C-alpha positions as CSV (number, residue, x, y, z in Angstrom):
1,M,0.0,0.0,-0.1
2,I,1.3,3.5,-0.8
3,K,1.2,5.9,2.1
4,R,2.6,9.5,2.7
5,I,4.8,10.1,5.7
6,P,6.7,13.0,7.1
7,L,10.5,12.8,6.3
8,H,11.4,12.6,10.0
9,Q,9.5,9.3,10.1
10,L,11.3,7.7,7.2
11,K,13.6,4.8,8.4
12,P,16.1,2.4,7.0
13,G,14.1,-0.6,5.8
14,M,11.3,1.5,4.2
15,Y,10.8,1.5,0.5
16,V,10.5,5.0,-1.0
17,H,7.8,5.0,-3.8
18,D,8.0,8.8,-4.5
19,L,10.2,11.5,-3.1
20,N,7.4,14.0,-3.6
21,C,9.7,16.8,-4.7
22,S,10.2,16.1,-8.3
23,W,11.4,19.5,-9.4
24,V,14.7,19.2,-7.6
25,V,15.5,15.6,-6.9
26,H,15.2,14.0,-10.2
27,P,18.8,14.5,-11.4
28,L,20.3,12.8,-8.3
29,F,18.1,10.0,-7.0
30,L,16.2,7.0,-8.3
31,T,12.6,7.6,-8.2
32,R,12.1,4.5,-6.1
33,F,14.5,2.7,-3.7
34,K,14.8,0.9,-0.4
35,V,16.3,3.0,2.3
36,K,19.5,1.4,3.6
37,S,21.0,4.0,5.9
38,E,20.4,7.1,7.8
39,Q,23.0,8.8,5.6
40,E,20.5,8.4,2.6
41,I,17.8,10.1,4.6
42,E,20.1,13.0,5.4
43,K,20.9,13.5,1.7
44,V,17.1,13.4,0.9
45,A,16.6,16.0,3.6
46,A,19.4,18.3,2.3
47,L,17.4,18.6,-0.9
48,G,14.4,20.2,0.8
49,V,12.2,17.1,0.8
50,R,9.6,17.3,3.5
51,E,7.3,14.3,3.0
52,V,7.7,11.1,0.9
53,Y,5.5,8.3,-0.2
54,I,6.5,4.8,0.9
55,D,5.2,1.3,-0.4
56,S,4.4,-0.9,2.7
57,N,4.4,-4.0,0.4
58,L,8.0,-3.6,-0.5
59,G,9.4,-2.3,2.9
60,D,8.6,-1.5,6.5
61,D,5.2,0.2,7.2
62,L,4.0,3.2,9.3
63,H,0.4,2.0,10.2
64,D,-1.2,5.3,11.0
65,A,0.0,7.1,7.9
66,L,-2.5,8.4,5.3
67,T,-2.7,6.3,2.2
68,M,-2.2,7.8,-1.2
69,D,-5.9,7.5,-1.9
70,E,-6.8,9.3,1.2
71,V,-4.3,12.2,0.5
72,M,-5.7,12.5,-3.1
73,R,-9.2,12.6,-1.9
74,D,-8.4,15.4,0.5
75,I,-6.6,17.4,-2.2
76,E,-9.4,17.0,-4.6
77,E,-11.9,18.3,-1.9
78,E,-9.7,21.4,-1.5
79,M,-9.6,21.9,-5.3
80,Q,-13.4,21.6,-5.6
81,Q,-13.7,24.2,-2.8
82,L,-11.3,26.5,-4.6
83,G,-13.2,26.1,-7.8
84,G,-16.5,27.1,-6.1
85,T,-15.0,30.4,-4.7
86,T,-13.2,31.9,-7.6
87,G,-14.3,35.5,-7.0
88,N,-14.1,38.1,-9.8
89,L,-11.8,36.6,-12.4
90,P,-11.0,38.5,-15.7
91,E,-13.5,37.6,-18.5
92,S,-12.2,36.5,-21.9
93,R,-12.9,39.1,-24.6
94,I,-12.9,36.6,-27.5
95,S,-13.3,32.7,-27.7
96,K,-10.1,30.6,-27.5
97,D,-10.8,29.4,-31.1
98,E,-10.8,33.0,-32.4
99,E,-7.5,33.8,-30.5
100,I,-5.5,30.6,-31.3
101,E,-4.1,31.7,-34.8
102,A,-2.9,35.0,-33.2
103,A,-1.5,33.2,-30.2
104,L,0.4,30.9,-32.4
105,G,2.3,33.7,-34.2
106,I,2.9,35.4,-30.8
107,H,4.3,32.2,-29.3
108,Q,6.6,31.6,-32.3
109,H,7.9,35.2,-32.2
110,A,8.7,35.0,-28.5
111,N,10.3,31.7,-28.9
112,Q,12.6,33.1,-31.6
113,V,13.4,36.2,-29.4
114,I,14.6,34.2,-26.6
115,R,16.4,31.7,-28.8
116,N,18.3,34.7,-30.4
117,M,19.1,36.0,-26.9
118,M,20.5,32.8,-25.6
119,S,22.5,32.2,-28.7
120,D,24.1,35.7,-28.2
121,V,24.9,34.8,-24.6
122,R,26.5,31.6,-25.7
123,L,28.7,33.6,-28.2
124,G,29.7,36.0,-25.4
125,R,27.7,38.9,-26.9
126,Q,26.0,41.6,-24.8
127,L,22.4,41.1,-23.7
128,E,20.3,43.2,-26.1
129,S,16.6,44.1,-25.9
130,G,15.8,43.6,-29.5
131,G,12.3,42.1,-30.0
132,V,11.7,41.7,-26.2
133,A,9.2,44.6,-26.0
134,E,7.2,43.4,-28.9
135,A,7.1,39.8,-27.7
136,I,6.0,40.8,-24.2
137,E,3.3,43.2,-25.5
138,G,2.1,40.4,-27.9
139,I,1.8,37.9,-25.0
140,A,0.0,40.5,-22.7
141,D,-2.4,41.3,-25.4
142,S,-3.2,37.6,-26.1
143,V,-3.7,36.8,-22.4
144,L,-6.1,39.7,-22.1
145,R,-8.1,38.5,-25.2
146,N,-8.2,34.9,-24.0
147,S,-5.4,33.3,-21.9
148,S,-6.5,29.8,-22.7
149,A,-5.1,30.0,-26.2
150,L,-1.6,30.9,-25.3
151,I,-1.5,28.6,-22.2
152,Q,-2.6,25.7,-24.6
153,L,0.3,26.3,-26.8
154,S,2.7,26.6,-23.9
155,Q,1.9,23.1,-23.0
156,I,3.4,21.8,-26.2
157,K,7.2,21.2,-25.8
158,N,9.9,19.0,-27.5
159,K,13.0,17.8,-25.7
160,D,15.3,19.6,-28.1
161,D,13.8,23.1,-27.8
162,Y,12.9,22.7,-24.1
163,T,15.0,25.6,-22.7
164,F,13.4,28.1,-25.1
165,L,9.9,26.8,-25.0
166,H,10.1,26.6,-21.2
167,S,11.1,30.2,-21.1
168,V,8.2,31.2,-23.2
169,G,5.9,29.0,-21.2
170,V,6.9,30.6,-18.0
171,C,6.5,34.1,-19.4
172,A,3.0,33.3,-20.7
173,L,1.9,31.7,-17.4
174,L,3.3,34.6,-15.3
175,T,1.4,37.1,-17.6
176,S,-1.8,35.3,-16.9
177,F,-0.9,35.0,-13.2
178,C,-0.3,38.8,-12.9
179,N,-3.7,39.4,-14.7
180,V,-5.6,37.4,-12.1
181,L,-3.8,39.3,-9.4
182,H,-4.6,42.7,-11.1
183,L,-1.0,43.8,-10.9
184,G,-1.3,46.4,-13.6
185,K,0.2,46.7,-17.0
186,D,3.6,48.1,-16.0
187,V,4.3,45.5,-13.2
188,T,3.1,42.8,-15.4
189,R,5.5,43.8,-18.2
190,Q,8.4,43.7,-15.9
191,V,7.4,40.3,-14.3
192,S,6.9,39.1,-18.0
193,I,10.5,40.0,-19.0
194,G,11.8,38.3,-15.8
195,G,9.9,35.1,-16.9
196,L,11.3,35.3,-20.4
197,L,14.9,35.6,-19.1
198,H,14.6,33.5,-15.9
199,D,16.9,30.7,-17.3
200,I,19.3,32.9,-19.4
201,G,22.2,31.8,-17.1
202,K,21.8,28.2,-18.4
203,M,23.6,29.4,-21.6
204,Q,26.8,29.6,-19.5
205,V,26.4,26.1,-18.0
206,P,28.6,23.7,-20.0
207,N,26.6,22.0,-22.8
208,E,27.5,18.5,-21.7
209,I,25.7,19.3,-18.4
210,L,22.7,21.2,-19.8
211,N,22.1,18.6,-22.6
212,K,23.1,15.5,-20.7
213,P,20.8,12.6,-21.8
214,G,20.9,11.0,-18.3
215,R,21.0,11.7,-14.6
216,L,23.4,14.5,-13.4
217,T,26.0,13.7,-10.7
218,E,26.0,15.6,-7.5
219,V,28.9,17.8,-8.9
220,E,27.0,18.4,-12.2
221,F,23.8,19.3,-10.4
222,D,25.7,21.9,-8.3
223,E,27.0,23.3,-11.5
224,M,23.5,23.4,-13.0
225,K,22.2,25.3,-10.0
226,R,24.8,28.0,-10.7
227,H,22.6,29.2,-13.6
228,V,20.7,31.5,-11.3
229,I,23.9,33.4,-10.3
230,L,25.1,33.3,-13.9
231,G,21.9,34.8,-15.1
232,S,22.0,37.4,-12.3
233,N,25.5,38.5,-13.3
234,L,24.4,38.6,-17.0
235,V,21.6,41.2,-16.4
236,A,23.4,43.3,-13.9
237,G,23.6,46.8,-15.1
238,V,21.2,46.0,-18.0
239,E,19.0,49.0,-17.9
240,W,15.8,47.5,-19.4
241,V,16.0,44.5,-16.9
242,T,14.3,46.2,-13.8
243,P,14.5,45.2,-10.2
244,I,11.2,43.3,-10.5
245,A,12.4,41.4,-13.6
246,R,15.7,40.5,-11.7
247,A,13.7,39.2,-8.7
248,V,11.9,36.8,-11.0
249,L,15.2,35.6,-12.4
250,E,17.1,35.5,-9.1
251,Q,14.4,33.9,-6.9
252,H,12.6,31.4,-9.0
253,H,14.4,28.5,-7.4
254,E,13.9,29.9,-3.8
255,R,11.4,28.0,-1.6
256,Y,8.9,29.5,1.0
257,D,10.3,27.1,3.8
258,G,13.9,28.2,3.0
259,T,14.9,25.0,1.3
260,G,15.6,26.5,-2.2
261,Y,18.6,28.1,-3.8
262,P,20.8,30.2,-4.3
263,G,20.1,32.1,-1.2
264,G,18.0,29.8,1.0
265,L,15.6,32.8,1.3
266,K,12.4,32.0,3.4
267,G,8.9,33.5,3.5
268,G,8.7,37.2,3.1
269,A,12.4,37.5,2.3
270,I,11.3,36.2,-1.1
271,S,9.6,38.9,-3.1
272,Q,6.0,38.4,-4.3
273,F,7.4,38.2,-7.8
274,G,10.0,35.5,-6.8
275,Q,7.4,33.6,-5.1
276,M,5.1,33.7,-8.1
277,A,8.1,32.6,-10.4
278,A,8.8,29.6,-8.2
279,I,5.3,28.4,-8.7
280,V,5.1,28.9,-12.3
281,D,8.6,27.5,-13.0
282,V,7.8,24.2,-11.2
283,Y,4.4,23.8,-12.9
284,D,5.8,24.4,-16.4
285,A,8.8,22.1,-15.7
286,I,6.9,19.1,-14.3
287,T,4.4,19.2,-17.2
288,A,7.1,18.8,-19.7
289,E,8.7,15.5,-21.0
290,R,12.3,15.3,-19.9
291,V,15.0,12.7,-19.9
292,Y,14.7,12.0,-16.2
293,H,10.9,12.2,-15.7
294,R,7.7,11.8,-17.8
295,A,5.5,14.8,-18.3
296,M,2.8,15.1,-15.6
297,A,-0.6,16.1,-16.8
298,P,-1.5,19.6,-16.0
299,V,-4.4,18.6,-13.9
300,E,-2.2,16.4,-11.8
301,A,0.6,19.0,-11.6
302,L,-2.0,21.5,-10.1
303,R,-2.9,19.1,-7.5
304,K,0.7,18.4,-6.6
305,L,1.3,22.2,-6.3
306,Q,-1.6,22.3,-3.9
307,E,0.0,19.5,-1.8
308,W,3.5,21.0,-1.8
309,S,2.1,24.5,-1.0
310,K,2.0,23.8,2.8
311,F,5.8,23.8,2.8
312,H,7.5,24.9,-0.4
313,F,5.3,27.7,-1.8
314,N,3.1,30.6,-0.7
315,E,-0.3,28.9,-0.2
316,E,-2.4,32.0,-1.2
317,L,-0.4,32.5,-4.3
318,V,-0.7,28.9,-5.3
319,R,-4.5,29.3,-5.1
320,H,-4.4,32.3,-7.2
321,F,-2.2,30.5,-9.8
322,I,-4.6,27.5,-9.9
323,R,-7.4,30.1,-10.5
324,S,-5.3,31.6,-13.4
325,V,-5.1,28.2,-15.3
326,G,-8.3,26.6,-14.1
327,I,-9.1,23.6,-11.7
328,Y,-9.3,21.6,-14.9
329,P,-6.6,23.3,-17.3
330,V,-7.2,23.5,-21.0
331,G,-6.3,20.0,-22.5
332,T,-7.7,18.1,-19.5
333,L,-9.9,15.1,-20.3
334,V,-12.9,15.1,-17.9
335,K,-15.9,12.8,-17.2
336,L,-19.3,14.1,-16.7
337,E,-22.2,12.6,-14.6
338,S,-23.8,11.6,-17.9
339,G,-20.8,9.3,-18.8
340,L,-19.7,11.6,-21.6
341,L,-16.1,12.6,-22.0
342,G,-15.0,16.0,-23.0
343,I,-11.7,18.0,-23.3
344,V,-11.5,21.4,-21.6
345,V,-11.0,23.9,-24.3
346,E,-11.7,27.1,-22.3
347,Q,-12.1,28.4,-18.9
348,N,-15.2,30.1,-17.5
349,G,-13.8,32.9,-15.3
350,A,-17.0,33.1,-13.2
351,D,-17.0,29.4,-12.3
352,L,-13.8,27.2,-12.8
353,L,-15.9,24.1,-12.3
354,R,-17.9,24.6,-15.3
355,P,-15.4,25.2,-18.3
356,V,-16.2,24.9,-22.0
357,L,-15.7,21.3,-23.3
358,R,-15.3,19.7,-26.6
359,M,-17.3,16.5,-26.3
360,V,-15.5,13.6,-27.8
361,Y,-16.6,10.2,-26.4
362,D,-19.4,8.4,-24.7
363,A,-17.8,6.2,-22.0
364,G,-21.0,4.2,-21.3
365,K,-21.6,3.1,-24.8
366,R,-17.9,3.2,-25.6
367,W,-18.1,5.0,-28.9
368,A,-16.7,8.3,-30.3
369,L,-18.9,11.2,-30.7
370,S,-19.0,13.7,-33.6
371,P,-17.1,16.4,-31.7
372,Y,-19.1,19.4,-30.4
373,N,-18.5,22.2,-27.8
374,L,-20.6,22.2,-24.5
375,D,-20.4,25.2,-22.2
376,L,-21.2,23.8,-18.8
377,A,-22.1,27.3,-17.6
378,A,-24.7,27.8,-20.2
379,P,-28.3,26.6,-20.0
380,A,-27.5,23.7,-22.4
381,G,-24.7,22.4,-20.2
382,D,-26.2,23.2,-16.8
383,A,-27.8,19.7,-16.4
384,D,-24.4,17.9,-16.3
385,R,-21.3,18.3,-14.2
386,I,-17.8,17.1,-14.1
387,V,-17.0,14.2,-11.7
388,G,-13.4,13.7,-12.4
389,H,-10.6,13.7,-14.8
390,E,-9.5,10.8,-17.0
391,L,-6.3,9.5,-18.7
392,P,-6.6,10.2,-22.5
393,E,-4.7,7.0,-23.3
394,R,-7.1,4.8,-21.4
395,W,-9.7,5.9,-24.0
396,G,-7.5,6.1,-26.9
397,I,-8.2,9.9,-27.3
398,D,-5.6,12.3,-28.9
399,V,-6.2,15.4,-27.0
400,Q,-3.9,17.7,-29.1
401,L,-5.7,16.6,-32.2
402,H,-8.9,17.7,-30.9
403,L,-7.6,21.0,-29.5
404,T,-6.0,22.1,-32.8
405,A,-9.1,21.1,-34.7
406,T,-11.3,24.0,-35.7
């Protein structure tokens, strides 16, 4: 049986099923292993791990620990409560389908801008602002028109272009996050620039480490972590990189409980913008396919952020971030009370539990539907409701194919 326990209750003889801290530990540790010594536990603790999941069938048990099913049920209840108290979220000005073509061009342009900047850094050239203002303005405008379109595109990444696409994804998500927090156009612009540049220091990390196709050694991981300091040095004195933008870059790996890096900052010592960047960076990273971990579905990633927020992140900001992408993010396959399956294609700002769906399958009759859109907040959809999310591969459904269909 899989159970969650505090790290201080982990003992030699227990079998770790999941270290429950996937944004930092994956380069160093096997995902699952039997604990052999206290020294192993100390190494895990040094990485900031606060809770782990153990498998009592493969190692020693802790009888009063919560099972994984109980933990997931509690988290789902929290998510449902959050979805029912969304408050006054910004309304989309146009539909996602209307925005998607413009968003595609904006996304491609921003990707090319950061690609060029990172190439310049690799070649030892000075950091120039060419194209950044236009890219940031395009992202902000797209988010204001309909944030679902750009967020959908930000979910699509390939391993070869990960660093560039991750930078654009973090920028877009931070822009939407700022919009939900009503931070204003000027602050949003500065935060967005920080998001676009947050990993610029990786261009001064040796290629053999940055692109290593396997797990990093401890020495290599320490070198990788230097990208924050390297990035800070690169933007020092660059006039168009403001203090707010620098805070995003310099603090996106800090953790609310003080277990992050490079400064080990804790709580309010981390700026609001650094706290926001930490949340967004983790979300975008764990939803991407990497050599050392499989991509986590966005709907699952949000639930992990909710779980981790009691230690590693500002809990209130995590709730706001979840509001910005939706309880069921765009691309999530959900099941309705009626037994029909639909893909979330757009959020309803007034009620995150009732998004717009593209209905694609009847699970009861086990046949594909002729796709159509259903707005659960409209009278036609009011009689049905979401009861949970599903794995697309279980039903043989190609989510991206349906999302890109017009």
